[in-house]
Each structure stands twice: as structure tokens, then as C-alpha cells.
N, C-alpha and C positions, 0 to 999 in steps of 0.2 A: 468807723463804721460802728455802730453799736453792732456787741453779737449779746444772745440771746437765746438758750436753751432750754427745751418745753422739756418739763418734767412735772407732769399733768397730777391735777388732785381730780378727785370726785365730788368735790364739797363745793357745789354752786349749781343756782337756778338762774332762770330768767329775769332779765331786768322789766322794767315799767316804761325807761325812756332812757336815752342815751348817758351816761356819764356827765358831771360837772361840777365834780369833787374830787380832791384827792387826799388821801390820808396816808401820812407817814405813819411806822409804828417801827420799833424793837422789835426783835425775837424774843428776848428776855428770857432764853433757856440757854442750861450749860454750852450748849456747841451748835453750830449749824446744822450738822446732821438731825440733831435731834430735832430743831425746828421743823426743819424740812420735813422732816416722817410724821410729825405730828398735823404740817397743812396736809399734807396728803394721807393723812387717816380718815377712811370714811366714817368709823366711831367717833372722832374726834368732833367732826360734825364745825370744823376751822379752816380756814384758807384766805389766800392772799393772791392779788392776781402776778405779785412778783417778788419774787425773795433777790436781793444783795448781799451778797456774802463780803466778809473784810478786805479779802485781794480783789474786789470789784466787777467779779462774773456776777451774770444774773441770770437767773432762772424764772420763766415764766410756769405758772402754775395753772393759771384760769385765764381764758381769752377775755381781753378787755370788754366784747360784749356782753358777756356772763357777767351774773349778779353772784359776786365772791362773798364770803363769811367771814370777814376781819373786823369789822367795827362793833358790831354786839348794839347793845343798848345806849342810847345820846343822842343826842342833836345839836345842830347848827344851820343857824339861820332859818330855824323851822323846820328846818327836814327831819324827822323821826325814823326814817329808813334810809340810814345813813349808808347803807350798805348797799341799796336802790341806784344810791344818787352817784356814787363814786368808785373812784380806784384806789385798790389798797396796795403799798407798797412797807413789806416787811425788811428793817435792814438789821443785821446779825450784829447783836451785841447784846450779852450777856442780862442786861438791862439794872435795875438798883436792886434784883434780890439774889443777883450771881455774880455783884463784882462788874459795877458799872464802869467805863470807861470812854476814853477817847473814838471817835470814829477814825479811822485811818485813812489818808489820804484819795489812796486809790478807790476806797468806796464810796465818800463823797463825790469824787469824779463821777463813777458811774452811775451812783444817784442821780444826780444835775443832767449827764447825756438822758435817763431814762425819762425823766420829767418831761426836757425838752422835746424827747420823742412823743410822747405821750400827747403831750400839748399841741401837736403838729394835728392830730386824729380828732381831738374833741374839744369843746368851746371852754376851757375850766378857768373861772377867775384867779385874778391874785388872791383875792378875799376867801376864796373857797381852796386852796391850798393848807394843809393844817395837819395837826399832830392827832394821834389818837387823843390825848389828854384833853386835847380843844374840847373834843365834843363829850368827853364823856368825864367830866375832871373829879366825881364824887370815887372813881374807881380807876383809875391809868394815868399812869405818869412819862409814859412813852411820847415821842422817841427821847424826850429829855431835854435837861437844859446843857448838854453837853451837844445836843444836835446845833450844827452851822447857819441855823435859818439866815441870819443876816447874809452869810456868803450865797447863799440859794436866792435870795430874793435880789443881791447887787446884779446875777445874771438874768435878773427876770420872770423869777419865779414865784411869788408869794408877796408878803407886805414886809418892811422894815421902816424903822422910823428913833431916832435918837434925840432927844429933846436937849434944848441948848439948856446951862443953868438958870438962866433969867425964867424960865418957864418952870422948872422943878420949883424953885423959890418961892416963888406967887400962890402956890396952891397949900401953903401952909402946915400945917401938924397931918403926920400921920394918919391914915384911919384904921381900924382894927377891930376884933371882935369885942361886940358889946357897944359899939359906937350906933348913932341913931341921927336923923336928920336929913337936911339937905346935900350936904357932900356925899353920905351914903346913897339916898338917892339917885345923885347925878352919876355915882360910878357905877352902881347897879343899870341904871338906863343905859351907860354906854358901852358893858362890857354883853348886857342884851343887845342892843345894836348891832356890835360887831358879829353877834354869831352866837356867843354864848346859851345856854338852856336856862340859864339862872334868868327869875323872872324881875321887875322894876319893882322897889321896895324902898321902906328907909330902915330896915336892922340889917346890921351886921351880923350876920350868921355864919355858922359853920358852912352852910353853902355857899356861902359870900366869898370867904377864907378859901375852900378850896378850888372857886374858879379865879379866884385870883392871884393864887399859886400854879393854875395852867397858864394862866397869860403870862406871867413871869417867866414859866418855864419856855416859852415861845418868843416873847417880846424884851424880857428884862431879867435872861438867865442870869447874871451876876450875882445875883441876891432871890434867891425862892426861898419866902417865908410868909406869904400869905399876909402879911401889913401893906396896904394900900397908900405908899409914901408918896412924896410929891413927883418922884422920878416915874414912880409905875402911873401915877393918873397922868402925868404929863405925856409917857408914852401913849398910853390909852387914848387920848385924842389925839395925839398924830397919825396912830394906823387910823382910827377912825375916818381922819381927813383923808388917809391915801386910800380907803377901802371906796371912798366914794366921791373919787375924781380921777382923773386918768391922768396914769403914770407912765414913762416909761422902762422905766426900770424897778419902783417898787419900793425905792429908795428915798426918804425925805428927810432930808436935816435942818 
């Protein structure tokens, strides 16, 4: 049985529709106590629905029926008010600024249980289970490349794809900042179609690089470099296939 303790935050307002998106964050602060205090501080004007500590304990700060203030400026699948559309889960981790580290087993088990529980109440498609960096790649990195997205997808929450070597090699040379042409057009169109705010175009600019980094943090975490190599592009094609097809697990090999 999922055990959730209440620690109410005053930082919320009303929703305009039922939530259909789930956004995962890391707290990015030096301690869980500091993070929770900030999320409950009326002056800070930030919050989340849940906080999952490293020992697996779960706090509920804002009722799911209310709009918490966790996502900030960003976009996913055309939605520009991601707070209004989503439920936000803060996962305790110092983050890249204060010593990013692996997420403990107890914590991940609780995150999986919590996500499972939330999805019994709301209709949240796998393609709308995302990280903070997915909706705001120009300013966020969380929950980051150490978060086990593959494991989450393997139990039915989110999308995961690992391309075969022949699919990778078929895509040719990597694409990077300064490149132009058909390959970049296809890349940017694919990232936009998946949900990123990057608009279609033919230039591999800094916005494209940051979006590729965000994609890699989620779906190709072994190397996050902003270069769209064959593995990155083949993975994108597979994730897009999953996002538009029925899948019992969200995992395609």
C-alpha cells in the first residue's frame, strides 16, 4: 500500500481541465528539508504535487485536483501552460549544481508506485510522461541522465526505444551546430512532432542543440552532447513510432 504524508503548500491555484501530463523533476537543492521548505514557502511561489525523498518516503504538497506551480515556462505537444495540464513530482536529488548522483532503489520504487497510483485516477498517455528538461530544454536539466527512464517504461509508464545497430549505421554522419539541409529538417520536425517546443526548420542552431541534449537526457542518456548522431536519430524515430502506436509496455526493441 502506498503511504503518502501530507505537507500542504499554499502555492497553487485552480485547474482549467483534468491533468493529462506527468512531469518529473529533481529538487536540485542541497537537502530534502531545504527543498520542501522552499516548495511550502508562500514567498517562493513554487510547489509540486509530490516530493519523493531518497528513502522512498512521499509527501503530498498540493492536491492533484489543483494546479501546482512546478513547471514554469515551457511547452510540450503544443501545451504552453504545463502547470495547468500536469501533475508534478519532485524527486530529491542535489542535481547537477550540488553533486548529481544516482537515485536510490527505494526512491525509484516509490516513484514507480506513485506514478502507477496517479494513473489510476487520470488519463495520462505514455508520451506525456516527461522530464522538466523536456518541456524547457533551454533552462532545465532535470531529472537528468541518471534517472532510469527505461525502467519506468518497462513497467508501463512512458516510452523507451533502443535501435538495432543497422538502423543506427543507416543514418550516416552525425549532425551538429552549423549543419543545414534535409537531415536537419527531418530531425527538427521529428523533435517537434514528439512534443518539444523546437519549431521545424533547416538550421542546426543552439536551440536545436539544447533540444537534442534534452532528448538525449531522457532517451539516450549514455552520452549527452547535443550532437545528433545515428543512434540519437534512430532512437527518435523509434520513440515517435511508439508515441503514435498502441504499446502494452512502451518499450520497443
